C-alpha positions as CSV (number, residue, x, y, z in Angstrom):
1,X,-0.3,-0.1,0.2
2,X,1.3,3.6,-0.9
3,X,1.1,6.9,0.2
4,X,0.0,9.5,-1.9
5,X,3.2,12.2,-1.9
6,X,2.6,15.6,-0.8
7,X,4.9,18.5,-1.9
8,X,7.0,19.8,0.3
9,X,6.9,23.9,1.7
10,X,9.8,25.8,1.0
11,X,12.1,26.5,3.8
12,X,12.1,30.7,5.1
13,X,14.8,32.8,4.7
14,X,17.0,34.3,7.1
15,X,16.4,37.9,7.3
16,X,19.4,39.7,5.9
17,X,21.8,41.0,8.0
18,X,21.4,44.9,8.6
19,X,24.1,46.8,7.2
20,X,27.1,48.7,8.3
21,X,26.1,52.4,9.3
22,X,29.5,54.4,8.2
23,X,27.5,57.5,9.1
24,X,27.2,56.3,13.0
25,X,30.9,55.2,13.0
26,X,32.2,58.2,11.4
27,X,30.4,60.4,14.5
28,X,31.6,58.3,17.5
29,X,35.6,58.5,15.6
30,X,34.9,62.4,15.4
31,X,33.1,63.2,18.6
32,X,36.1,60.7,19.9
33,X,38.1,63.2,18.8
34,X,37.1,66.2,19.6
35,X,36.3,65.4,23.5
36,X,40.2,64.3,23.9
37,X,40.7,67.7,22.3
38,X,38.1,68.9,24.5
39,X,40.4,67.7,27.8
40,X,43.5,70.0,26.7
41,X,42.7,73.5,28.3
42,X,43.3,76.3,25.3
43,X,45.0,74.0,23.3
44,X,43.1,74.1,20.2
45,X,39.8,74.8,21.9
46,X,38.1,75.7,18.5
47,X,38.5,72.5,16.6
48,X,37.1,71.0,19.7
49,X,34.2,72.4,19.3
50,X,34.2,71.9,14.8
51,X,34.6,68.5,15.6
52,X,32.0,68.1,18.4
53,X,29.7,69.0,16.6
54,X,30.4,67.5,13.2
55,X,30.0,64.4,15.1
56,X,27.0,65.4,16.5
57,X,25.6,66.0,12.7
58,X,27.3,62.4,11.2
59,X,25.7,59.8,14.9
60,X,22.1,62.2,14.7
61,X,22.4,60.8,10.9
62,X,23.5,57.6,11.8
63,X,20.8,57.0,14.5
64,X,18.4,58.6,12.1
65,X,19.1,55.4,9.4
66,X,19.3,52.5,12.2
67,X,15.8,53.9,13.2
68,X,14.7,53.5,9.8
69,X,16.5,49.9,9.1
70,X,18.4,51.6,6.5
71,X,21.3,50.7,9.0
72,X,23.0,48.9,12.2
73,X,24.9,50.3,14.6
74,X,22.6,52.1,17.0
75,X,24.5,52.0,20.0
76,X,27.6,53.7,17.8
77,X,26.0,56.3,17.1
78,X,24.2,57.3,20.3
79,X,27.9,56.8,21.9
80,X,29.2,59.2,18.7
81,X,26.4,61.7,19.8
82,X,27.5,62.0,23.5
83,X,30.8,61.8,22.9
84,X,30.4,65.4,20.2
85,X,28.5,66.7,22.9
86,X,30.6,66.6,25.6
87,X,33.7,68.2,23.2
88,X,31.1,71.0,22.5
89,X,30.2,72.0,25.9
90,X,34.1,71.7,26.7
91,X,35.1,73.6,24.2
92,X,32.1,76.3,25.7
93,X,33.6,75.9,29.3
94,X,37.2,76.6,27.9
95,X,35.8,79.9,26.2
96,X,34.5,81.0,29.1
97,X,36.7,80.4,31.4
98,X,39.1,82.1,29.4
99,X,37.0,85.5,28.8
100,X,35.9,86.0,31.9
101,X,39.5,85.5,33.1
102,X,40.5,88.2,30.5
103,X,37.8,90.4,31.6
104,X,39.3,89.9,35.8
105,X,42.2,91.2,34.1
106,X,41.8,94.0,32.4
107,X,39.5,95.4,35.1
108,X,42.6,95.1,37.8
109,X,44.7,96.7,35.5
110,X,45.4,100.8,37.6
111,X,43.8,103.2,35.3
112,X,45.1,106.6,34.5
113,X,43.6,109.5,33.5
114,X,45.0,112.5,31.6
115,X,45.4,114.8,34.1
116,X,47.2,112.2,36.4
117,X,49.4,111.5,33.3
118,X,50.2,114.8,32.5
119,X,51.0,115.6,36.3
120,X,53.8,113.1,36.6
121,X,55.2,112.7,33.4
122,X,59.0,114.3,34.2
123,X,59.9,117.6,34.0
124,X,63.4,119.4,34.4
125,X,63.5,121.9,36.9
126,X,65.4,125.2,37.0
127,X,66.4,127.2,39.4
128,X,66.4,131.2,38.6
129,X,69.2,132.5,41.0
130,X,68.0,135.9,41.5
131,X,70.5,138.8,39.7
132,X,73.4,140.5,42.6
133,X,72.6,142.8,43.8
134,X,74.7,146.0,45.8
135,X,74.5,146.9,49.5
136,X,75.1,149.6,52.0
137,X,77.5,148.9,54.6
138,X,78.2,151.0,57.6
139,X,80.8,150.3,60.3
140,X,80.6,152.3,63.4
141,X,82.8,152.3,66.7
142,X,82.5,154.1,70.1
143,X,83.4,154.5,73.1
144,X,85.7,156.6,75.1
145,X,87.1,160.1,72.9
146,X,89.6,158.3,71.0
147,X,91.0,155.2,69.2
148,X,94.6,154.0,69.3
149,X,94.1,152.2,66.2
150,X,91.1,151.2,63.8
151,X,91.1,148.8,61.1
152,X,88.7,147.7,58.1
153,X,87.5,146.4,55.0
154,X,86.4,149.4,52.9
155,X,84.6,147.8,50.2
156,X,84.1,144.0,51.6
157,X,87.7,142.4,50.3
158,X,90.3,141.1,51.5
159,X,92.4,144.7,51.6
160,X,92.6,146.1,55.4
161,X,92.7,149.7,56.1
162,X,94.7,151.5,59.0
163,X,93.6,154.3,61.0
164,X,95.4,155.8,64.0
165,X,94.5,158.3,66.8
166,X,91.0,158.5,65.3
167,X,88.2,160.4,67.1
168,X,85.6,158.3,68.1
169,X,82.5,158.0,67.6
170,X,84.0,157.1,64.2
171,X,81.5,155.4,61.4
172,X,82.7,154.7,58.4
173,X,80.0,154.0,55.6
174,X,80.4,152.1,52.0
175,X,78.6,150.3,48.8
176,X,79.3,147.0,48.1
177,X,80.0,146.3,44.5
178,X,77.0,144.1,42.6
179,X,78.4,141.0,42.7
180,X,77.8,136.8,43.4
181,X,81.1,136.6,44.9
182,X,81.7,136.5,49.0
183,X,82.0,139.7,50.6
184,X,84.1,139.6,54.2
185,X,83.2,142.8,56.3
186,X,85.1,143.5,59.6
187,X,86.0,146.3,61.7
188,X,88.2,146.5,64.9
189,X,89.5,148.8,67.3
190,X,91.0,149.9,70.7
191,X,90.1,152.8,72.4
192,X,93.4,155.0,74.2
193,X,91.3,155.6,77.2
194,X,92.2,152.9,80.3
195,X,89.6,151.1,81.1
196,X,86.6,153.0,79.0
197,X,85.1,150.4,76.7
198,X,84.1,149.9,73.4
199,X,82.0,149.6,71.2
200,X,82.1,147.9,67.4
201,X,78.8,147.1,65.0
202,X,77.8,146.4,61.8
203,X,74.9,147.6,59.7
204,X,73.6,146.1,56.6
205,X,71.1,147.4,54.2
206,X,69.5,149.4,58.1
207,X,70.3,146.2,59.5
208,X,72.5,145.6,62.1
209,X,74.5,142.1,61.4
210,X,76.8,142.1,63.8
211,X,77.8,143.9,67.1
212,X,81.6,143.3,69.4
213,X,82.2,144.9,72.9
214,X,86.0,145.5,74.7
215,X,86.6,145.7,77.8
216,X,89.9,146.2,80.2
217,X,92.4,147.9,81.1
218,X,93.0,148.0,77.1
219,X,89.4,147.6,75.3
220,X,90.0,145.8,72.3
221,X,86.2,145.2,70.0
222,X,86.2,143.2,66.7
223,X,82.9,142.9,64.3
224,X,82.6,140.2,61.5
225,X,80.1,139.7,58.6
226,X,79.9,137.9,55.5
227,X,78.0,138.8,53.0
228,X,77.2,137.0,49.0
229,X,77.3,133.4,48.8
């Protein structure tokens, strides 16, 4: 006895493997490089920002292809998105940090107003020396009725004049020359009257600048003064 042969049903075909997601892989690699560059302060920060943004775009397109079934590697696309976002955030952080520090440094610098700069600018100082002028000098001796000897500088120079047996009181007046040289004024005298004090004085322009007196058996008085530098 034989059984009729039934036709066999065809075996089901296995689904084709998903295609590789090149955009997701590229976004992951670029985002990783951007994140690594963003870890270095102030070095290639703009390149890190550019790579991070590019990695986000490529990873987002790769993830969209995974969801539409055109490609696989969805996890790689998500990782690329995360790395790209990290790269962008790190770049923005370093840019903000740099600008903040530059602003703080600029505000800490001392400011100078034009008036302050003008007042502190070096200006050579000049001293004006007044021109020399003549002076009126008066020598005076008094005490007793006669001096034994009188010595004096008649014009303020080193020349010394002597007078003997001059009557007292005795006065000598003169005008000094208009010079910036030092002038020495001096007058001295001794009295012929034993025990009678003798006094001397030097007056310059109406002001007594020096006085002297002598006492004793043979009194003698001397006065000195300097004019000029």
